[in-house]
N, C-alpha and C positions, 0 to 999 in steps of 0.2 A: 594443125597447131601443136597437138600433143607430140607428134614426131619431131617437129622443129625444136621443141623444148628439150626432148631427149637428146637430140643431136647436139644442141648447145652444151648440155651437161657432159656429154661424151667428149666433145672438143676441149672443154675447159679441163676435164679430168686429165686428158693426155697432155695438154699443154702444161698443166701444173706439174705432172710427173716428169716431163722433159725439162722444164725450167729448173725445178728443184732437184734434178738429177745431175746438174752441172759438175759439182765437186765429185760425185761418185764416178762419173765418167773419167775424171782426171785422176782418180785414185787418191783423193784427199778426204780424210775423215771429217765429218761435220755432225753437229747435233741436229736432231730432227726438226725441220722447219714447219711452220703453219702457213696455210694459204694466205696470201696478200701481205702479211706482216713478216714472213720469214722467221728469223730467230729472235726478233725484237719485241714480240708481243708483250711480255711482262714489263719491259721498260716503257713501252708506248702507253700502256694503261696505268703506269706509275705504281705498279705493284713491286717492282724491283729496280734498283739503280743499275744503269748500264755497266758500271764498274764491277758490281757484284755478279751480274749476269755473265760478264766476260770471265770473271774469276771461276765460275762453274765450268765454262768451256775449257779454261786453262787447266783445271784439275782433272777434267774428263779424259784428256789425252796427254798424260805426263811425260811421255818419251818422244814427242814429236816437236819439230822446230816451228811448225805452224799448223793452224786448224782453219778449215773453211767454215763460213757461216753465210747467212743470207740477210742482206740489208733490204728488207721487204721483198722485192722481186729480183734483186740483183745479187750476184755472188760477191762476197767480200772475204777478207782474210784477217785472221787474228794471229799475231806473231807471238811465239812462246820462247824462242831462243834469243838470248841477249846479243849474241854475235850477229844474228839476223837483224835485230833491232838496231844494232850499231851500223850495219850496212845501210839500212833505210834512212837513218837519221844523219849519218856522217859520210861514210865511204861512197855511197851511191845516192847522195842527196839530190842530184840533178834529176833522178827518176821519181823523186817523191818530194818535190820542193814546195807543194801547197798543203796547207791545212785543210782537212775535209770538213769545213764549216761553211754553210751557205747563208748569205745575208740577202736582203731584198735588193733588187736592182734600182729601186727608187733612189734618186740622187739625194733625197732629203733624209734617208736612213742614216742616222748619226754613226752607226757602226759599220757602214759599208766602207771598205778600203782602209780599215785599221791595220796595224802591223800583223794582227792575228788573222784577218780575213782577206787581205789584199791578194788578188789573183793575177795581177800584172807583175811578173817577176822582176823586170827591170826597175819598175817604180818602187817595188818593195825593197830592192837592194839599195837604191839611192837614198830612200828615206831612212832605212835602217842605219846607214852610215851616219846620218845626221843624228838620229836618236841615240846611237852608241856614244856620240861625243858628249851627250848630256851627263853621262854617268862615269866620267873619268875620275881618277883618284882625287884630283884637285877640286873638282866640282862637288864631289861627295863631302870632302872635308869642309868646303864652304857652306854646305847645307847642314852640317852637323849641329851647329848652334841652334838652328831652327828645330831640329829633332829633340835637342835637349829641352828647349822651351816647351814643346808639346809634352814631353815626358814629365816635366815638373808639374804641369797642370794635372796629369793623371795621378801622380803621387799625392798631390794636395787633395784631390778628390777622394782617393782611397783613405787618406788620413782622416778626413773630416766626415765622410759619409759611407765608407766601405769596410770599416773594421768590425769584426765580431758579428757580422750578419752575413746571410747568404748573398753572394754576388754572382750574377751571370757573367762568366768570363768572356763570352763572345760579345755581349753588349758593351762591356768595359773596353775591350781591345778595339772594337769597331769605332767607338768614340775617339780613342787615341789615334787610330789609323786615319780616320777622316780628317781630324784636325791637322795632323802632320802632313798628309798628302796635299790638302788644299793650301796649306801654308807654303809648302815647297814648290808647288806648281804655279799657284796664282798670287802668292804673297797676301793672302786673305785670312783674317782671324775668324774662326768658326764658332767659338764659345760652346762647343759640344758638351762640355762637362757642366756648364752652368745653365744652358738652355736645353731642356729635355725635348723641345720641339724644333731644334735647329734644322733649318732647311737642308743643310748638307747631309746631316745624319738621316733625316727622313727620306731624302731621295735615294741615298745609298740603301736604306732598308727596303724601299719599294723595288729597287732594281734587283736585289738579291734575295728578297723574301721568298722562301719556298712555298709555292702554291700550285694548284692544278693548272691554272692558266699560264703561269710563268714556265712551268715544266713543259707544257704543251708547246709554247713558242720555241723554246730551246730545242726540244725534241724534233720539231719540224726542221729547224736549221741544221741539225745533225743528220737526220735520217731521211728527210723528204725534200731534197733540194728543188725538185721540179715544182712542188706545190708552193714552196716559199717564193720562187721566182714568178710563177704564174699569178699568184694573188698579191705579190709585193708585200709579203708578211714581214714586218720589222721584228727584230729580236727584243727590243725594249718597248715599254709602254709609251703612249703618246705624251703623257704628262712629264715623264722623265726627259724625253727627247726635247720637248719645248723648254723645260726648265734649264737643261744643260746648255742649249744654244743661247738662250737669253742671258744666262750667267756669264758665259765665256765672252760673248759679244760685248757685254757691258764692261767687262774687265779690260778687254782690248781697247775699247773706246776711251776708257778713263786714262789710258797711257798716252793718248794723242796730245801733242804739244806740251808734254811734261818732260823735263830734263832728268828726272830721277833715273838712276842706273839700276834697273831691276836685275837681280841675279837669280832668277827663277826659271823653271822649265818653260813657262809660257813665253818669256822673252827670247829664249833660245829658239823656240819654234817660230816666233815672229821674225827673228833675224834670218832664219831659214826661208821664210816666206818671201822676204825681200830679195834674197839671193837667188832663189829658184823660181821666182814668179809663181808661187803656189797660191791657190785660192784661200780665202778666209775660212771657208767650210772645211778645207783640208786641215788647217791649223786647229779648228774647233774639234774635229774628229780625233786628231792625235792627242790633244790635251785631255779630252774626256777619256780616251783609251788609257792614258796614264792614271787618271783618277780611278777608273774601274779596276785595272790590274793591280795597282798598288794598295788599294783599299781592302778588297776581299781576301786576297792571298795572304797578306801579312796579318790581318786581324784574325783569320782562321787559324793560322799556325801559332800565333801567340796565345790564343784562347786554349788550344790543345796543350801547349807547353805548360801553361799555368795549371791546367787540370791534371796533367801527368805528374807534375812536381808535387801537387797535393797528395796524389796517390802513393808517391815514392819519396818519403821524407829523407831517406839516406842520400838519394841523388840530389835532393834540394840542398842538403847540408854541404855536400861536396861542391856544389855550384856556389853556395854562399861563401864558403872558405876561399874559393878562387877569386870571387868578386871583391871580397873584403881585403884580401892580401894584396892583390894587384892595385886596387884603389889606394891603399895606404902608401904604396910606393910612389904614387902620383898626387901627394898632398890630399888624399881622400876624395879625389875627384874622378868622375867618369868621363874623361876626355876622349877624343878621337883615338889617341895613341893608347890610352888605357884599355878601351874596348877591344882594340885589335890585338892586344896581348892575351886575351882570355880564350884559351884553347877549349876548355871544357864547356864554356858558354856556347861556342860554335857546335860542339858535339851534341849538346842537348837539343839545339834547334835542328840539326841534321837528322837526329833520331826521330824528332817530332814529325818532320816532313817525310820520313820513311814510313812511319806508322800511320800517319794521317795525311797522305798527299792531297793537296788542295784539288788537283785534277786526278781523278781515279783512272782516267784513260786519256790517251792522245790519239787524234785522228789525222791520218795523212791520206792523200789521194795519189794514185800512180799517175805520173805525167809522161813517162816514156816506158816502152816495153822493158820488163825486168824478169829474168829467169830466177825462180826460186830453187833452192837445193832439192835434189831428188829425194823422195821418200821411199822407204822399203817397198818393193813390189811395183813401183812406177816404171813404165817403159821409157818415158821421157819426162824431162823437167817441165813443170808448169810455168808458163810465161804470163805474168800479169800484164794486162793490157791497160792503156791509159783510161782513166775514169774509174778504175777499181779502188774501192775503199780499203784502207789498211788500218786496223785497230791495234794500238799498242797498249797492253793491259798494265799500266803503271802500278796499280794497287796490287795486282797478282805478283808482279816481279818483286815489289817491295816486301811481300809477305811469303816469298818462296824460301823454304828452309835450307835449300842448297846454298843460298847466299847469306841467309840470316837465321841461324839456329834459334829455336823458340821465338818465331817471328812476331807473335802477338804480345811479347813482353817488352816493356819500355826499358831500353838499355843503351845509354849514350856511348858506352865503351866499344860499341861496334864501329865507332868512327874515330878511333885513334889513328894517328898518321900511318902506322904500320898496317892496320887492317884496311884502311882506305885503299892503299896501294895494291892490296890483294883482291879487291873487288873488281869484277869485270867492268868495262867502261860504261855500259848502260844498265847496270844493276841498281843504280840510284838516279832517279830522274825527277827531282822536285821542280826543276826549272826547264826540263827538256834537255836536249843535247844538239850539237852540230850548229849549222848556220842559223837555225831558228831557235836557239836557246834564248830564254827570256832576257831581253835587253836590259831590264831593270832589276836583275837579280841582286846586284851589289847594293843598290839602294834599298831593296826589300830586306836584305840581311842586316844592313846597318840599322834601319829603323826598328827592326825586331830586337837586335842585340842591346841597343841602348835602353829600350823599354824594359826588357826582361831583367837586365842587370840592375836597373834602378829599383824595380819592384823587389827583387830578391835581397838587395842591399838594405832596404828599409822595412820589409815585412816578411813574416813567415806566411807561407801559403798553406792553409789547412783544408783537409777534406771535409766537405759539408756532410752532415748526417742525412741530408735530403738528396744527396747526389745519386744519380743512377748511371748504370753502364749505358754508353751512347749507342744509338742505332742510326745508321746512315739513312738520310731522308731521300726516298726515290723520286720526290718531286723536284729535285735539283740535279738534273742530268749532267751538268758540267762540273759541279763542285762537290766537295766533301762537307755536307751540312748534316747536322744531327736533328732528330725529331725532338728529343728532350734537351733542356738547357744544361750547359756544363757549369754546375754550381760549385763554387769554392768559397772559402772564407779567408780573410786576412787578419793577421795579428801583428801589431807593431813590435819591431825588435827593440 
């Protein structure tokens, strides 16, 4: 018995040494792994966000185009060179066409087969073509009045309940984003600013609230695909899944035998269902995917934009002058045309998304053999094999001083037209790049622009004396969330 135990330990030792020696044999530098978890231990126990962990590896090897690491037992690669990132996301997209996020194979999993998780490339392409048609210039223009309506509710709320007191900017912008998204997708009024227990806001909070269990579910989908598939682990909670299905089904049923011409996202998806003979579950999945994507990304960016403007009053004054001057040219209104003239407004949001990218990393998976550039001392190039995980460190690229001097300073002037043209193609990745670039990016930018311009036009944003420097919450592996609230104050102009 004793000899058997010793033999097992010896075998495990040599297997571990061989398995975690993969990158050394290939001549690729890597941080030291830990048995079973590889290099992901701090992220798995939620001590450190995967984006910050990747940032350490990024800085550990400053002169290399890529770095090896271990995704528990398997070799994976971290890209450092933006030209290599460009190859993966654009030039050689066919070799990296899938996002490396695993969902349950349970057909009842509401997030299985969304544009983000779809693994059937042909189906993804055909559905993306339909989804892209939702966000044409004309359709965005048609939705703009809905965005204005949602913005007016937010302005009234701040005016009556948010002046000269501490306001959690994320809570405020979440109410706005939920109301606007639900109205644009489903033509439903949410009353988020009047009803503190609005079901739409509550379900959004449950979905994105950072906790140990939510972090564990998402970590499993990112790092342990075999466990997710074996146990059919859903990304979302059961109550959110049930609520979402019930809500969308009821909305679809309410449209039966009614001649009203709905001009919202759900109706476009229903028209697509009839044309392509898609299932109702497919329509529900796509509609909820829009709700999820449009809600959290926009509310997070807006919350940080307000917080930074409170910290930098000179930048806020410059933005106010632009908003006031251009609005005056258009009868003091913030019309669709007015908003699109505001160059500095766009720069403020671009800088916010640089400093606080909603997704700190992007994950791709190799689908065809791909040769990496040779490193110094290598005899032959490393060829990535299908199934290899590829990590793109968005946060690290956005904070690299070779692209952005004083990278932790909030400075919208980095995004003047002249400076944008000088940036490498993939040095700014708020929405991704290439064929998988976020399909709703124009919608997201528009709903953020009209909200931010309206707030700045009507209120001064003041730094709260109770405000703290933010810390990234490691319990939220997919998103940029903070441990402490982003507190600000409003003062009526």
